C-alpha positions in Angstrom: -0.1 0.1 0.0 3.1 2.1 0.8 4.6 2.0 -3.1 0.6 2.7 -4.5 0.5 5.6 -2.3 4.1 6.8 -2.9 3.8 6.4 -6.5 -0.1 8.2 -6.6 2.2 11.0 -4.7 4.9 11.2 -7.2 1.9 11.7 -10.2 0.2 14.0 -8.9 2.8 16.1 -7.6 4.2 16.1 -11.3 0.9 16.7 -12.6 0.5 20.1 -9.8 4.0 21.5 -10.6 3.5 21.3 -14.0 0.0 21.8 -14.6 -1.4 23.8 -12.0 1.5 25.8 -10.4 2.6 27.9 -13.4 -1.0 29.3 -13.7 -1.3 29.6 -10.3 2.1 31.6 -9.8 1.7 33.7 -12.9 -1.6 35.0 -11.0 0.0 36.1 -7.5 0.8 40.0 -8.0 2.0 40.3 -4.8 5.5 38.3 -5.5 6.3 41.2 -7.7 7.4 43.0 -4.7 10.0 40.4 -4.2 11.3 39.8 -7.8 14.6 38.0 -6.8 13.2 35.7 -4.3 9.9 35.4 -6.4 12.4 34.0 -9.7 13.7 31.8 -6.7 10.4 30.3 -6.0 9.7 29.7 -10.1 13.0 28.0 -10.4 12.5 25.8 -7.5 8.8 24.9 -8.5 10.1 24.3 -11.8 12.8 22.1 -10.9 10.6 20.0 -8.4 8.5 19.4 -11.4 11.5 18.1 -13.2 11.8 16.0 -10.2 8.5 14.5 -9.7 8.3 13.5 -13.7 11.4 11.9 -13.6 11.1 9.8 -10.4 7.4 8.8 -11.0 8.3 5.6 -13.0 10.9 4.0 -12.0 10.1 4.5 -8.4 6.3 3.1 -9.4 8.4 0.2 -11.1 10.4 -0.8 -7.9 7.9 -0.3 -5.0 4.7 -1.5 -7.0 4.3 -5.7 -6.2 4.3 -7.1 -10.1 5.6 -10.2 -11.7 6.8 -8.4 -14.6 10.4 -7.1 -14.1 10.2 -5.7 -17.5 8.2 -3.0 -16.2 11.1 -1.5 -14.9 13.3 -1.0 -17.4 10.3 0.6 -19.5 10.1 2.9 -16.3 13.6 3.6 -16.7 13.4 4.2 -20.7 10.6 6.8 -20.5 12.4 8.6 -17.5 15.5 8.4 -20.1 14.0 9.7 -22.7 12.3 12.7 -20.2 16.2 13.2 -19.7 16.8 13.3 -23.5 13.9 15.7 -23.9 15.5 18.0 -21.9 18.8 18.2 -23.1 17.9 18.3 -27.0 15.7 21.6 -25.9 18.4 22.7 -23.7 21.3 22.4 -26.5 18.8 23.9 -29.6 17.7 26.7 -27.5 21.0 27.3 -26.4 22.1 27.0 -29.5 20.1 29.4 -31.1 20.0 32.2 -29.0 24.1 32.1 -29.2 24.0 32.1 -33.0 21.3 35.0 -32.8 23.3 36.9 -30.4 26.8 36.3 -32.5 24.6 37.6 -36.0 23.0 40.7 -34.0 26.6 41.9 -32.3 28.6 41.3 -36.0 25.2 43.6 -37.1 25.5 46.5 -34.6 29.4 46.1 -34.7 29.1 47.2 -38.3 26.4 49.9 -38.1 26.7 50.9 -34.8 29.2 53.7 -33.3 31.3 52.1 -30.7 31.7 54.8 -27.6 33.7 53.9 -24.2 31.9 54.0 -21.1 34.9 53.3 -17.9 31.7 53.0 -15.7 30.1 50.4 -17.2 31.8 46.6 -17.2 31.4 46.2 -20.8 33.4 46.3 -23.8 31.5 49.1 -25.1 28.1 51.0 -25.6 27.2 50.9 -29.5 24.9 53.7 -30.3 22.9 53.0 -33.7 22.1 55.4 -35.8 18.5 54.8 -37.3 15.6 53.2 -35.1 13.0 53.9 -32.7 14.3 54.9 -28.9 15.3 51.9 -27.5 18.3 50.0 -25.3 19.0 46.2 -25.2 21.7 44.1 -23.8 23.8 41.3 -25.6 24.9 38.7 -23.3 28.3 36.9 -23.9 31.6 36.5 -24.1 31.8 40.0 -25.5 28.8 42.0 -23.8 27.4 45.1 -25.6 24.6 47.4 -24.7 23.2 48.9 -27.5 21.1 52.3 -27.8 19.8 53.8 -30.6 20.3 57.4 -31.4 16.9 58.6 -31.0 16.9 57.0 -27.5 20.4 59.2 -26.8 18.4 62.2 -28.1 15.0 61.6 -25.9 16.4 61.0 -22.9 18.3 63.2 -20.3 22.0 62.5 -19.3 19.9 61.1 -16.2 17.6 59.4 -17.6 20.3 57.6 -19.9 22.8 56.8 -16.8 19.4 54.9 -15.7 19.3 53.1 -18.6 22.9 52.3 -18.7 22.0 51.1 -15.5 19.6 48.6 -16.0 21.0 46.8 -18.8 24.2 46.7 -16.9 22.6 45.2 -13.9 20.8 42.3 -16.7 24.7 41.8 -17.8 25.8 41.7 -13.9 23.1 39.4 -12.6 23.1 37.0 -15.9 19.4 37.2 -16.3 20.2 35.9 -20.0 21.4 32.8 -18.4 18.0 32.8 -15.7 15.9 33.1 -18.5 17.4 30.6 -20.9 16.4 28.3 -18.0 12.8 29.1 -17.8 12.7 28.9 -21.9 14.3 25.2 -21.8 11.8 24.0 -19.5 8.9 25.7 -21.0 9.8 24.5 -24.4 10.2 20.4 -23.0 6.8 20.7 -21.9 4.3 19.4 -24.7 2.9 22.4 -26.6 -1.1 21.5 -25.1 -0.2 22.2 -21.2 2.8 24.9 -21.4 1.7 28.0 -19.8 2.6 31.1 -21.6 1.8 33.4 -18.8 4.3 31.9 -16.7 7.3 32.5 -19.3 6.0 36.1 -19.5 5.7 36.3 -16.3 9.6 35.3 -15.5 10.6 37.8 -18.1 8.7 40.9 -16.2 10.5 39.6 -12.8 13.6 39.7 -14.6 13.1 43.5 -15.4 11.8 44.3 -12.2 15.2 43.1 -10.7 17.3 45.2 -13.3 14.8 48.2 -12.2 15.7 47.7 -8.9 19.4 47.6 -9.6 19.5 50.6 -11.7 17.1 52.4 -9.3 19.6 51.5 -6.3 22.2 53.1 -8.2 21.1 55.8 -9.7 17.5 56.9 -8.3 14.1 55.7 -9.2 13.1 59.0 -10.4 15.2 59.1 -13.4 15.0 55.4 -14.0 10.8 55.9 -14.0 11.2 59.1 -16.2 13.3 56.7 -18.9 10.8 54.2 -18.8 7.9 56.5 -19.8 10.1 58.3 -22.2 10.7 55.2 -23.8 7.5 53.1 -23.7 5.4 55.4 -25.8 7.8 55.7 -28.5 7.8 51.9 -29.8 10.7 49.6 -29.0 13.3 47.5 -31.0 13.8 44.3 -29.7 16.4 41.4 -29.7 16.2 38.8 -31.8 15.8 36.1 -28.9 13.7 35.2 -26.2 16.0 35.9 -23.6 16.5 39.6 -24.9 16.4 42.3 -22.0 14.6 45.3 -23.0 14.1 48.2 -21.0 10.4 49.4 -22.4 8.2 46.4 -22.3 5.0 48.0 -23.5 2.2 46.8 -21.2 4.6 45.9 -18.2 6.2 49.3 -17.9 2.4 50.1 -16.1 3.5 47.3 -13.6 7.2 48.4 -13.3 6.0 51.8 -12.7 3.5 51.0 -9.5 6.6 49.0 -8.2 8.7 51.9 -7.8 5.7 53.4 -5.8 4.5 50.7 -3.7 6.8 49.9 -0.4 9.5 47.7 0.2 8.3 43.9 0.3 8.5 43.2 4.5 11.6 41.0 5.2 9.1 38.2 6.7 7.7 37.9 3.4 11.1 37.9 1.5 11.9 34.8 4.0 9.0 33.1 3.3 8.5 33.1 -0.9 12.6 31.7 -0.4 11.1 29.5 2.2 8.2 28.2 -0.2 11.2 27.6 -2.9 13.1 25.6 -0.4 10.1 23.6 0.7 9.0 23.0 -3.0 12.6 21.1 -3.7 12.3 19.2 -1.0 9.1 17.7 -1.2 9.8 15.2 -4.0 12.7 13.8 -2.2 10.3 13.9 1.2 7.4 11.8 -0.7 10.4 9.4 -1.5 10.6 8.6 1.9 8.3 6.4 3.1 9.2 3.9 0.4 13.1 4.5 1.4 11.6 3.6 5.0 9.9 0.2 3.8 
């Protein structure tokens, strides 16, 4: 009976973390008050879903009484196929992102004008003569922050400094790798059950995290003014899902409201981190009854 319950718990856990949790978390707007901790929670729930899914079949074959030993081999094959799907998804997405970044980097190097910024931890800032007011970063071995001339002309020096600080935060905190992980897990899930709002929320939280870093460096007011100035002019996005652009259209209002809200109480921050740690621990806790038998 214990084996049946453990297997059932693993299957239910996989269904909840893959099908229910992403939609539920995406509706919890209060998590945006702690974007760093919220991203950790998202990561923890996503990885817990992977663990539940990988463990369910082999554990079920091991603990359920059966006279068919081939079931264990079949279960291991099923879990192995899941791992292969994750690895293939990660390889394809990572390769595609790096190819697009390299192409884009070559394009901006040819068409843009490089200016040196001693206060920026990048090789330089590239200004493109054409295009709408826009700002974004190209992470990788040779980091780039890219601005359009229209953005330089539209923004005051203080606002421009806030834009650069925002993009520098994306590079320093390696948000590209974080969002790449979410994209890999998202693409590994069958299309009919993917939670598109979950991926959008992860991107929004990364933007808010960069906003926090920029505001702490140059002040919230210049950054808020820069968001307003650029959001009404359209923006040119990087040709990749992990791109980080300052002005996100409909996201701007949410990000501006975050400036006006009070900082999250430390208790809430600890609670969100605790929830993430619990999510990571649950798959292993479910296995304990079977291990003790």
